[in-house]
N, C-alpha and C positions, 0 to 999 in steps of 0.2 A: 890656550891647546883645544878646550872642549868644543870650542864655537869652530874651530877648524875641523874636528874630528867629525862634529856635526854635519857641517857644509860637504863635506866629502864622504858621507857614510861610513866612518870608519868606526871599529869596535871603540867602547868608551873606557875599556881597561880599568873599572872602577877600583879593583884590588892593587893597583900596581902603582910603582912610584911615578915623578915626575920624569925622572930620567929614563925611566921604561919607556913612557908614552911618547918623549921626544925621540928617543931612538926610532921607534916604530913610524911617527911621522917622517922622519928623514927616509926610513927604506921604503914606504910606501908613496910618497907624493915626489913627483920631479924638482928639482931643486929650485927652478925659476918660479913654479906654483908657490911653493912653500916661503921661500924670500918674500914674494909678493905680497902673500897671507900675514906673514909675520909684519912687514912693514905697516900693512894697513890698519892691522891691529894697533900697532903703537903710535902712529900718526893720527889715529882717528878713536883714541883712547877717551872715553867719557867716562869717569868714575861713577858718576850717577848711571849710567846705564849697566855698566858692570856690576855696581852693586845688585841693581835688579835683576841682570841675568843669573847672578850668584842665588840671589832669594828663590828665584825660580827654579833653578836646579834642585836646592836643597828642599823646596815643597816638594819636588816630583819626587825625590828618593826617599823623602820621609812617607808619602804615600804608599811608595812600592815597599819599605820598611813594614809599615804598619799592615799591610795586604800579607805579608810573609808571616806575619806574629798571629797564631791561631786562638793564643790562649788570652790575647789582650784586645780590648777595644780602643781604637783610635778616632779622635773627633776630626 
């Protein structure tokens, strides 16, 4: 879902549930586009690539959290 949100410049909804994000995708994207994107993700699923995307996402978000903490230093 995250890659679809990025591709179409949709909000990330970081503090929301998967069900909430799914509902927003259905509301904001035309059915045909959403179906195509989901199908592509399922058929082209490369678990090593997905793992890398997850690591990158986690690294980006950990940097943001570190910057938000004023009293702690992060490496």
